N, C-alpha and C positions, 0 to 999 in steps of 0.2 A: 504539466500544470505550473504556472508561475505562482510565486508566493509574494505577498506584500510585506516588506520589511516593517517590523513593529517600531513605533516611536520610542525614543529613549525615555527611560523612567525619569520622572521629574525629581528634583533634588529633595532628599527627605523621605520619599516614599519607599516603601518596602517592595522587594522584588519577589517574584514567584521562585519556587524551588528550581535550582539548575540554571536560572539566568541571573546575570549580574554577579557582583561580588558580595560574599557574606560579610556582614559586619564583624569586625574584630572585637574580642572582648577588650574592656579597658586596658588591661595590661599586655595584651598581645599573646597570641598563641605560642610563639617561640619562647618567650620569657616563662609562660605558665608551664610549658613542657619541660624546660631545663629545671625549673624549680621543683616540680614534681619527681623528675628523675633523680635530683640530688637527695630529695627526702627519701626516695626508695632505696638509693644506695646506702644512705645512712642507717636505714632500717635493717639492712642486711648485715651490719657489723656483727651481732651476735653469731649468725651462722658463719661468717668469715672467720671469727675467733675460733670457734670450734673446729672448723676444718684446718686451720693453721696449726692449732695446738695438737691435733691429731697427726698431721703430717710431720710436725717438728719432733714429736715423740719418737718416731721411728716405727717401722712396721713390726719388728720383733717385740719391742717393748710394749706397743699398743696391744698386740695379740695376747701378750702375757697378762696385761692388766684387764683386758676385756673378758677373756675366756678363762675366768677363775671362778672358783665356787661362790665367793661373795656376790659377784655379779649375777650368777645364776639364782642365788637366794633373793636378791632384790628384784630380779625380773619376775620371779615366781610370785612374790608378794604383790608386785604391781599388777600383774596380769590377773591374779585372783581377785584383788580388790576390784578391778574394773568389771570383770565378768560377773561379780555378784552384785555390785552397786548400781551399775547402769541399768540392768534389767528392773531392779527394784524401783528406781527413780522413774522409769518409763511406766511401770504399772501404776504407781501412786500419782504421777503427773497426769497421764492420760485419763485414769480412772476418775480423778478429782475434776478434771476439765469437763469430761462427759457428764458427771452428775450435775455440775454447776450450769452447763450450757444447754443440755439436751433432756433433762428430766425435770419433773415438777417437784423439785427439792425445796422444802420450806426454808426461807431465809437464804435463798441462793445468791442474792446479792451480797450478803454478809459473808458467806463462805467464800465467794469469789475473791474478796480482799484477804480473808484470813489465810487462804491457802498460799497466797503470795508473801505473806507477812514474814516467814522465816528467813527470807533474804536480808532483812534488815538486821539479822544477828550474824556477825561474821562467824565463819566456821570455827576458828580457834577460840572464840568466846564460847561458842556452844560446847566445845570439848572441855574448856575450863569449867563450865558449870557442872557438866556431867562428872568430871573427875573430882571436883571439890565435894561431891556427894558420895561417889562410889570410887575411892582412890585405887581400887583393884583393877579398874578397867584397863585392859591392855590387849594387844594382839589384833588379828584380822577382824573378828566379829565386832569388836568395840569400834574399829575404824569404820566398818560397814554401817553400823548403827548411827554413828555420829555424821558421817558423810551422806548418808541417805536423807537423814532429817534436814541437813543443811542445803542440799543441792536439788532435791526434787522440784522445787519451784522453777528451776531452769528448764524443766520439761513442761511443767503445768502451765506457765504463762504463754509460750508460743502455741501450745496445743489448744488452750482455751481461745486464744485470738483466732486461730484458724477455724476452730469449730464455729465461732461466731460469725465468720463470713462465708462458710460453706452453704451453697444453695441446697436446701433440703428437698428439692424436687426429685432428685435422683433417689434419695432414700424413700420418698413417698411412692415412687414408681416401683421400686423394689418391693415395697410392702404390699402394694396392689397385686404383684405377681405371686403372692402367697408367702413371701419370707417373713419370719417371725423377727421380733426385735433384736435378738441376739445375733441371728444370721445377718440382719441388715448392718448392725454395728460392725461385725467381723468382715463381711464381705463388701460393704460400701463405704462406711464411715472410716474405718481404720486405714484402708489404703490411701484415702485422700489426706490423712494425717502424716503421711510418710515424710514430708520435708520437715515438718515441725519436730517429728520424732528423732530423725537423724540428726538435725541441727542441735537439738536439746541433749541427745545422747553424747554428741561430741563436745559440748559445753562441759557436761558433767565429767567426761573422761579427761579432758584437759585440766579441769580444776583438780582432779585427783592426782594427776601428775605433777601439778604445781604446788599442791598444798604442803606446807611444812609444820605449821604451828599445831594442827589437829593431831598429826601422827607422832609428833615429838612428845606431846604430852601423854599419849597413851602408849609410848615406847614401842611403836610399831614402825619397822624400818622400810623405808621406801627410797627411791633414788634421790629425791630431794633431801631427806633427812641425812642420808649418807654423805652426799656432796657438802652439805653445810658442816657436818662433823669433820669431814676431810679438810674443808677450807679452814675451820677454826683450830684444827691441830697442826697443819702443815702450811697454812696460807697459801691456798691455790696450788696444791701439789699435783703432780702428774696424774696420780691415781683419780683425784677429784675431776681432772679435765676429762679423763677417759670415761668416767661415770656420766659427765654432762654430754659427752658425745653420744652415748647410748641413749640417754634421755631425749635428745634432739631427734635421733632417728625414730624413736618411739613416737614422738609427736607428729612427725611427718607421716609416718604410716597411718596414724589415726586420721590425719587430714585426707589422705588418699582414699581411705576406707570410706569416710563419710561422703566424698564426692561420688564414688562408684555406687554407694547404696542409695543415692537419691533417684537413680534411674532416669529414664527419658520420657516418662508420662507427663502429660500436661494436666494442670489442675485448675486452669482458668475457666471461667464460664463464658461462653461465646454466644452472642445472640441478644437480641433486643428483649425489652420486656422487664418488668420488675421482678426482682428475686422473691421467691415464695418465703412466707414466714415459717420458721421451724416450728413443728408441733412437739411439745415436750411429752415425753413418756411418763405415764403414772407409775409410781413406785409401789403403791399398795402397801402389802405387808413388809416391804424392804424399806419403808420410809424411816422407821426407827433405827434399823441396823445401819442405814447410810448415814444418818445423823451422829450416831454413836462412833462410827468409823472416822468420820471427819473430825468429830470432837477429839478423839483420841490422837489423831494425827497432828491436829493443831496444838494441842496440849503439849505433846512430846516435843514438836518441832519449834514451837515459839513460846507457849505459856510456861512450860517448865524452866527453860534456861533464862527467860526474862525474870521469873520469880526468884530464881536462885541468885542472880546478880543483885536483885533488889534485897534479898535476905542477907547477903554478905555486906551490902551497903548499910543496912540497918544494924547489923551485928557490930560493924566497925565503928559506928557512931560519928561524932563530929570530928574525932582525931584523924580519920582517914582523908578528910577534905583539907588537905594542906595546900593552900592557895599557891605557895611558892613552888609546888610541884606541878598541880594539874592545870593551872592557868597557863604557864609557859607551854606545856604540851598541847593544850587546847588551841592556843594561838598559832603555834608552829604547824599544827595539823591543819587548821584553817588556811594558813598562808600557803602551804605546799599544796593543798587541795585546790585552792583558787588559782594559784599560779600554774599548776600542771593543767588544770582544765582549760585555762585561757590559752596556754601554749599548744596544747593538743588541738583545740578547735582552729587556731590559726594555721597550724601545720597541716591539718586534714583538709582545709578549704581548697588549695590548689588542686589536690588529688580528686576531691569530689567534684569541683567545677569541670575539670578536664573529663572525667568519667561521664558526667550528665551532658554536657555541652558539646563534647568532642570524643564520642565513644569509639572504641576500636581496640585492636589488639594491643597497642602501646598502653592506653589507659588501664585496660584489664591487667596487663602484666605488672604495672606499677601497683595496682590494688593488690594483686596476689602476693606480692613481696611483703607488703605491710601485714596481711592476715597471717602468713606464715611466721613472721617474727613474733606477732602478738600471741601466737599459740605457745611459744616457749614459755617455760616457767620463769618466774621472776629471778630465781637463783642463777640461771643460765645467763640472763641478760645482765645481772649484777655482776657475775664473775668476768663477762666479757668487758664490761666498762672498767672494772677494777684492773684487769690485766692491760688493756689498751691504754688507760689513762696513765698507769705507772711506767709503762715502757716508752710511750710517745709524748705525753703531756703531764708530767708529774704535778705541775701546778694546778690542774683542774681535779685532781683526785681528792675525793671527800669534800666537794663543794656542793652548794645548793643547786648550781646550774647543771652539774653532771646528774645529780639525783632527778631533777625535773626532766632532764633529756631521757633517762631511763623510764620515767613515767609515761612520756610521750610515745615511746616505742611500744611499751607494754599495753597501753590503752587506746592507741589511735583509731582502731576499728569502731570503738564504741561511739567516737564522734563522727567517723567518716560514714557510717551507715545512716545516722540521722541527718547529716548534711546532705547526703545524696538524695534522700527523701524529700527534704526541704527545697533543694534546687529543682527537683523534678516538678514540684508544685508551683514553681515560678518560671514558666516556659519563656524562651528567649524572645518569642514574639512580643511579649509585654514590654521587655527591654527595647526592642526595635520600634514598638509604637511610641514610647516615650522620646526616643531619639528622633522620631519623624515629627514630633511636636516642638523640636527645637532644643531639647535638652541635650547637654553635652554627655559623651559616653560615660564619664565618671559619675555625673549627677544621675543619670538614668540607672546606672548600676547600683549606686548607694540607696536611692529611693525605691527602686522597684525590686531588683533581684536580692539585694542584701536585706532589704526590709521583709520581703516575703519568706526568706529563708532563716530569719532571725529566731523564731520560735524553735525550729528543729535544732539549730545551733545551740540553743540554750538547753534544750532537752539532752543533747549529746554531751555538753559540758557538765551537766548535772550527773550523768552516768559515770563520766571520768572522775568527778569529784568523789562520788560514792567509792569507787575502786580505789582511789589513792588513800582515803580515809582508812580503809581496811587492809591496805597493802602491808606486808611485813618483811618478807625475805630481801627484796631489793633495798628497802629502806635500811634494814640492818647492815647490809654490805656497804652501802654507798653514802649513808648520811654523814654530814660533817660532825667533827668532834664537838660534844656539847648539845647535839640535836636531840630533842625529846618530842616524839609524837605520841598521840594516844596509843597507837598500836605497840610502838617500841617499849614505852612505859609499862603498858599492860603486861607485855611479855616478860619484862624484866621482873615485875613484882610476882607474876604467876610462876616463873621459873624458880623463885625462892620460896614457893609454897606460901606466899603472903596473900592468901585469897581475899581477905578484907581489903588490903591495900590495893589489889588489882581491880576491885569492883567499881570504883568510881570511873576509871578509864573505860571499862567495859560498858558501862551505863551511858556514858557520853558518846561512845562510838555507836551505840544502838540508836540514841536519840538523833544523832546526825544522819544516820543511814535511813531511818524510817521515812522521812519525807522523799528521799530519793527512790526509795523502793516503791512508794505510792505512785510517784511520777512515772516510773517504768511500767507499772501496772496499767495506768491510765493511757499511756502511749500505745500499749498493745491493743487496748480496747478502741482507741482512735484509728489505728491502722485497720481494725476489723470493721469500722464504721458504726460502732456502737456508742 
């Protein structure tokens, strides 16, 4: 049978999939790929540093430094901390999300925001508040208490978002087959929260590995506190590098465990029709206990530390508001936060664009390298930059540019995830349509793609800004001489047991963090379609 050749497509018209030549992005795929590859290589510097220092130490010395009682003690403390804190965060986070999203809880909209509010208080500020009232706090159980109250929202927010978008038809079918409310929750709802739970658990565990201020205040030794002590006493000694290598292996093990725990089940709803509306379960006699439990959790996690900070501010009076100290700290915090957020968003864009518009093994590999690096504690990234800059480029050591580069590596995924979402909502067909109407590639890109992805980029930048405001360890290691941020000034004052003097910096960090925390909460609801 003969075929009739199709007429050539007219100029400016779009072609069907598989025919014709795909329109190139404004800056070209090769340039985009090379840029993204260079960013990925740069992000692997901390891992390369750890591997190089381990190899340079020598096998015999490395074995002697790693397999010693002190490392065993730190490993035991860290594992015990994770094994106790992560399950508690899962119980509080998932339980709070279920009460807010699936029950007839009075004031559930207020509780929805209240349970996310503890993220506005940096964990080391939370520790400062508790220690200022109970100076005897120390050890594993004090660490579990403060870490759980600080980090359970990392589980609550994704769990609440996922519960909000789950189709309750499966739950209704299970109930119609005779399953009670508890059986439906454990056999139907909980398995569908698997991704949110494993992701939240990973975030909590990584925060526990990275945290320094909380555990230093309560005199509880972890890998991060031991590495910082080693660095301060011997300036990046061999023992500190070996501790960093063990910590990196721990982080990679957690990443692999999270990937395996996701499973292969699918959680998407397939099929036409509108999603059923969730039927909220009545609490009956449990209404009052639920209200009291949420009130106690919110007071302990947010109300008490916030009130204690205000109390120290009031006790300190006007003398603690020394404009010559806190205004430079505030301005430098804002400057680093804005510069870091802008730099991270710019660096993340090529990776996000490649992942959305040209998906494949190459773009996935580039993304994975950034996620691995961002999972490393700030102290490891800081040590890597200190060592590399001193040995290869002494002129950049303790410069603002080096500190911002560390922020970019630490917080790149926060921007990358948001940019991917924004670009996915700006399909390339819209860009092609603008070009078919006579717009140049750059004009089409700026007016369509960039404009549609701008809100997501702004959201990612806000999350990076929040992280930089509360970052402590990398800032302590890399900040130029004379730098004073809210976090470093707070740490300096609190380390001197000057609780009233530290209070203004703690209050300013909370006030800067609160709007960003609310933005994070609203973004999670937007993703859930609420």
